[in-house]
ZAPA-979831 format. One line per 8 residues: number of its first residue (from 0); their letters; for each residue x, y, z of C-alpha. Coordinates in steps of 0.05 Angstrom, whole numbers, plus 32768, in hexadecimal, padded with zeros to 4 digits. Example, Ala and Ser with C-alpha at 12.3 -4.5 7.8 and 13.67 -1.06 7.14 Angstrom:
BEGIN
0	as	80F6:7FA6:809C  8111:7FEB:808F .
***
This chain:
BEGIN
0	msfiatli	7DAE:7F81:7E5D  7DAC:7FCA:7E42  7DD7:7FFF:7E78  7D90:8014:7E91  7D75:7FD5:7E9A  7DB6:7FCF:7EC1  7DA6:800B:7EEB  7D66:7FEB:7F00 .
8	lilvattl	7D8A:7FAD:7F1C  7DB5:7FC5:7F41  7D85:8004:7F5F  7D61:7FCD:7F74  7D94:7F97:7F8F  7DBD:7FD1:7FB4  7D81:7FE3:7FCA  7D6E:7FA2:7FE4 .
16	aghfsarl	7DAD:7F91:7FF8  7DB1:7FD1:8022  7D6E:7FC2:8040  7D8A:7F79:805A  7DCB:7F8C:806D  7DAC:7FC1:80A0  7D81:7F86:80B7  7DC4:7F64:80C5 .
24	aipavige	7DE3:7F94:80E7  7E17:7F9F:80AE  7E27:7FD0:808F  7E08:7FE7:804B  7E40:7FEE:8025  7E4D:7F98:802C  7E09:7F90:800D  7E23:7FBB:7FCD .
32	llvgivig	7E65:7F96:7FC9  7E45:7F58:7FCF  7E0E:7F5F:7F97  7E4A:7F78:7F65  7E6A:7F38:7F75  7E27:7F09:7F68  7E08:7F3C:7F27  7E54:7F3E:7F06 .
40	pgvlnwvh	7E7F:7F08:7EEA  7E93:7EEF:7F2B  7E44:7ECB:7F34  7E06:7ED6:7F00  7E30:7F01:7ED6  7DF5:7F29:7EBC  7E20:7F68:7ECA  7E64:7F7C:7EAF .
48	pstiltaf	7E91:7FBE:7EB8  7E8E:7FF0:7E7E  7EA4:8031:7E6F  7E57:805D:7E7F  7E59:802C:7EC1  7E9E:803E:7ED2  7E8E:8088:7EBF  7E49:807D:7EFB .
56	anigvill	7E7A:805D:7F2E  7EAD:8090:7F21  7E7B:80CB:7F33  7E62:809C:7F65  7E9D:809B:7F89  7EA7:80ED:7F77  7E6A:80F4:7FA2  7E75:80D3:7FD9 .
64	mfmagles	7EB8:80F0:7FE1  7EA0:8133:7FDC  7E68:8121:8018  7EA3:8115:8040  7ECE:8150:802F  7E7E:8173:8041  7E74:8162:8089  7EC1:815C:809B .
72	dlnqlkky	7ED3:8196:80C5  7F0E:81B4:80AD  7F27:81C1:80F0  7F28:8181:8101  7F48:8170:80CC  7F88:819E:80E3  7F7B:818F:8124  7F9D:813A:8120 .
80	lkpalata	7FBB:814F:80DA  7FFB:8127:80FF  7FDD:80F6:8121  7FC5:80F4:80CB  8006:80F3:80B8  801C:80BA:80DE  7FE8:808E:80D8  7FF6:809E:8088 .
88	lcgvllpv	803B:808C:8088  802B:804F:80B3  7FF6:802B:808D  8025:802F:8050  806F:8024:8062  804D:7FDA:807F  8023:7FC7:8042  805B:7FD6:8023 .
96	avmsttsy	809A:7FAB:803C  8060:7F76:8053  803E:7F69:800D  8072:7F6C:7FEB  80A1:7F43:8009  806B:7F06:8018  805B:7F12:7FC7  80A9:7F10:7FB4 .
104	llgdgike	80AC:7ED0:7FE2  806B:7EAE:7FC9  8099:7EAD:7F87  8083:7EF4:7F66  80BE:7F14:7F3D  80D8:7F4C:7F70  80BA:7F7B:7F2A  8071:7F60:7F45 .
112	alfigvif	8085:7F66:7F89  8093:7FA6:7F93  805A:7FC0:7F72  8025:7F95:7F9D  8048:7FB5:7FD3  802A:7FF9:7FB3  7FE3:7FDF:7FA2  7FDB:7FD0:7FEA .
120	satsvsis	7FF3:800A:8000  7FAC:8033:7FE5  7F7C:8040:8015  7F39:804C:7FFB  7F12:806A:8034  7ED5:8076:800F  7EBA:803A:802C  7ECC:8051:8079 .
128	vavlrefk	7EB2:8094:8068  7E72:8063:805D  7E77:8045:80A0  7E97:8088:80C7  7E50:80B2:80A8  7E21:8083:80C1  7E47:807E:8106  7E42:80CC:80F9 .
136	mlnsrpga	7E92:80C2:810F  7EAF:80ED:80CE  7EBA:8121:80F9  7EDD:8103:813E  7F21:80F4:8148  7F2E:80BA:8126  7EFB:80C8:80EC  7F25:8111:80DD .
144	tilgaava	7F71:80E4:80E8  7F49:80B0:80B2  7F3B:80E4:8084  7F7D:8105:8087  7FAA:80CD:8081  7F78:80BA:8040  7F99:80FA:802B  7FE2:80EB:8034 .
152	ddiigvvl	7FD4:80A4:8026  7FC2:80BA:7FDC  7FFB:80E3:7FD6  8033:80B5:7FE8  800A:807B:7FC0  800D:80AA:7F86  8054:80B2:7F8B  8068:8067:7F8C .
160	lsvmiavv	8038:805D:7F5B  8066:8084:7F2F  80A5:807A:7F44  8093:802A:7F30  8073:8034:7EED  80AC:806D:7EE5  80EB:8039:7EF1  80CA:7FFB:7EDB .
168	gsgatsgn	8093:8001:7EB8  8090:7FF3:7E6A  8056:800F:7E5D  8054:804D:7E73  8075:808F:7E72  80C1:8090:7E9B  80FC:80C4:7EA2  8105:80EE:7EDF .
176	nslllqfl	80F4:8130:7EBD  80A3:810B:7EB5  80B2:80F9:7EFF  80BC:8144:7F1C  808E:815E:7EEE  8057:8138:7F07  8065:8146:7F4F  8072:8193:7F40 .
184	lqaaffia	801F:8185:7F2B  8013:8163:7F64  802E:8191:7F8E  8003:81D1:7F67  7FC7:81B0:7F70  7FCC:81AF:7FBB  7FD9:81FB:7FB0  7FA2:81F4:7F7D .
192	aylvvrwv	7F75:81D3:7FB6  7F80:820A:7FED  7F73:8246:7FC6  7F27:8221:7FB6  7F15:8217:8003  7F37:8254:800E  7F16:8284:7FDF  7F02:8263:7F99 .
200	apilmrvs	7ECA:823A:7FB7  7EB2:8278:7FE5  7EAE:82A9:7FAE  7E8B:8274:7F74  7E4A:826A:7FAE  7E41:82A9:7FB5  7E3C:82BF:7F68  7E0A:827A:7F67 .
208	drllipsa	7DE2:82A1:7F95  7DD1:82D1:7F64  7DBF:82A6:7F31  7D7C:82A8:7F1D  7D6B:8258:7F1C  7D5D:8226:7F5A  7D92:8200:7F59  7DCC:8229:7F4D .
216	rtvtamvi	7DF1:821B:7F8B  7DF0:81D8:7F80  7DFD:81E2:7F35  7E3A:8207:7F4C  7E4C:81D8:7F8B  7E56:81A0:7F5A  7E7E:81B9:7F22  7EB3:81CB:7F5B .
224	clgmaela	7EAC:8189:7F65  7EB0:8169:7F25  7EEF:819B:7F1D  7F1F:8189:7F4C  7F09:8140:7F43  7F1F:814D:7EF7  7F5A:8178:7F1A  7F72:8146:7F3E .
232	elvglsga	7F70:8111:7F0B  7F9A:8139:7ED7  7FD1:8139:7F15  7FD5:80F2:7F16  7FAC:80FA:7F62  7F63:80CF:7F6D  7F2B:80F5:7F55  7F0C:80E9:7F9D .
240	igaffagi	7F4A:8112:7FB6  7F35:814D:7F91  7EEC:814C:7F9D  7EF8:8143:7FEF  7F14:8182:7FE8  7EDF:81A1:7FC0  7EB5:818C:7FF8  7EE2:81A5:8029 .
248	avaqthvk	7ED4:81E8:7FFF  7E90:81E4:7FF9  7E89:81DD:8041  7EA3:821B:8058  7E71:8249:8035  7E26:825F:8058  7E0A:8221:802A  7E29:81E0:8037 .
256	qtiddhie	7DE8:81CA:8054  7DB6:81D6:8017  7DEF:81C2:7FEC  7DF9:817D:801D  7D9F:8177:801E  7DA7:817C:7FCF  7DDE:8150:7FB4  7DDB:8114:7FEF .
264	pisnaffv	7D94:80F1:7FD8  7DAD:80E6:7F90  7DF1:80D8:7FA5  7DDF:8096:7FD4  7D9E:8086:7FAB  7DC3:8079:7F63  7E11:808F:7F62  7E2E:8070:7F9E .
272	pvffvsig	7E0F:802C:7F9A  7E29:8020:7F4B  7E67:8034:7F69  7E6B:7FFF:7FA1  7E58:7FD0:7F6D  7E84:7FD5:7F3C  7EB4:7FBF:7F70  7E8B:7F7E:7F73 .
280	lsvsftnf	7E8D:7F78:7F2B  7ED7:7F79:7F2D  7ED4:7F34:7F49  7EE7:7EEE:7F13  7EF1:7EAA:7F31  7F0C:7E91:7EF6  7F49:7E5A:7F11  7F32:7E73:7F64 .
288	lsslpyil	7F40:7E2C:7F7C  7F87:7E2D:7F6C  7F94:7E76:7F84  7F68:7E6D:7FC0  7FAF:7E63:7FF6  7FC6:7EA8:7FD1  7F8F:7ED8:7FCC  7F79:7EC0:8018 .
296	lmtvlava	7FC9:7EC7:802F  7FC7:7F0E:8014  7F88:7F20:8029  7F9E:7F14:8075  7FDC:7F3B:8065  7FB5:7F74:8042  7F8C:7F7C:8079  7FBB:7F7C:80B0 .
304	tkwiggea	7FED:7F9F:8096  7FBE:7FE0:8095  7F9D:7FD5:80CE  7FD7:7FCF:80F4  8000:8006:80DE  7FCF:8031:80DF  7FBC:801C:8126  7FFE:8024:8136 .
312	gaqltgfk	8010:806E:8119  7FC1:8081:813E  7FE9:806A:8184  802B:8089:816A  800A:80CC:816B  7FE8:80C3:81A9  7FA0:80A4:819D  7F82:8072:81CE .
320	rsqarivg	7F7C:801F:81BB  7F3E:8032:81A7  7F3D:8065:817F  7F7D:804A:815C  7F56:8011:814A  7F20:803B:812B  7F53:8057:80FA  7F72:8017:80EB .
328	tgmiarge	7F3C:7FF0:80D4  7F2B:8038:80B5  7F64:8031:8085  7F54:7FE2:806C  7F25:7FF4:8036  7F4E:7FF4:7FEB  7F13:7FF8:7FB9  7F1D:8022:7F82 .
336	malitaqi	7F5C:803E:7F96  7F7F:7FF9:7F97  7F5A:7FE4:7F57  7F6E:8028:7F2D  7FB6:8016:7F4B  7FB4:7FCD:7F36  7F8F:7FE1:7EF1  7FC8:801D:7EE4 .
344	gfgahllp	7FFE:7FE8:7EEF  7FE1:7FAD:7EC5  7FE4:7FDC:7E8F  802B:7FE9:7E95  803A:7FA8:7E96  8055:7FA9:7EDC  801D:7F6D:7EF2  800D:7F28:7ECD .
352	kalyvdii	7FBE:7F17:7EB8  7FBC:7EDC:7EE6  7FD6:7F01:7F2C  7FB4:7F47:7F14  7F78:7F1C:7F15  7F83:7F09:7F5D  7F9C:7F45:7F78  7F53:7F60:7F5F .
360	fvivlatl	7F3C:7F23:7F89  7F60:7F3D:7FC4  7F4D:7F89:7FC1  7F08:7F74:7FBF  7F11:7F3B:8007  7F38:7F76:802A  7EF9:7FA1:8019  7ECF:7F7A:8030 .
368	aaplllrw	7EE3:7F69:8067  7EFC:7FB8:8077  7EAC:7FD3:808C  7EA1:7F9A:80B6  7EE7:7FA7:80E8  7EDC:7FF6:80E5  7E98:7FE4:80FB  7E9D:7FB2:8126 .
376	slngtnet	7EE4:7FEE:8148  7EAD:801D:814E  7E74:7FF7:8179  7EB1:7FE1:81A1  7EC0:8031:81B4  7E94:806F:81D5  7EB4:809F:81A3  7E8F:80D9:818D .
384	ad	7E9C:8108:8163  7EB4:8150:8183 .
***
């Protein structure tokens, strides 16, 4: 199947899946994830992961996080910095401890068990963002805490991944000097992000006002978005985090609404569905039955540890139980962050092939459960955006 035909299939299938998801009152992202499983190697075998499809999926998650940043209230993120840090720490430590210990007790080696803990310390807030946006809760107290915790979570996860690969990885560069350099580069990125938010983005958007083309503002915003994503990846962070900061930066300018109106339609209609489908394409049913007990147990633990950890962190900083539950369920999804971490570990010989496939299944199942649980939590509270 040609790439154009693949795109047509994905767009038609995700549109229909979104329609029926709405009729069943479940998040549209569930339908899009299931489309990936059905048309991918797991069931019909029509579509396979490819370099160009991965590139489109990467653009999708970058745009999704850019829009999340664009719609985020910077004052809210600052206001809830303390609960965000508490949520991130609890939501990392519990999965690392429980998932690593369980993996080791089930017979995995100490190296593999530790790395599995690192994989499930990750949070893919992109999927939670889609549900929060649907409920107009991005700028609520729980929503702002989830976004802030996701940023801190990503930093902690990258540190853990860097240490694992440096200490026990056989396929990656190691050494104290390289680790120190990477940490310094990541610190420099956040300094650069502050400068972009404070000065660079406003200056560039004012310059775009003087360009004699109708799309100058949108093009400039996209350059900021993609540039920040690329810079984040260069220092070992997720491009999604860079895009999120780019969205915050553009949101502080006078063209916020214009950019949102121009980018959201093409993003939601084209790139974001490809991203969610790409997660489903990772599923393979080879040796599924023999691995099923392991997959189910690890999926339950993956969901429970993030939920309990996130909820505990929120409650420790004064959240009501219903609000803390939103935060906890909002941190469950692993998605692209865990998939990327697993792929890096597999490439660095930290995971054998069979275990890698099982872990991919656990990531996908936990990701499928996440929006359903978050929606349930949101329906059970009277919390509104403030």
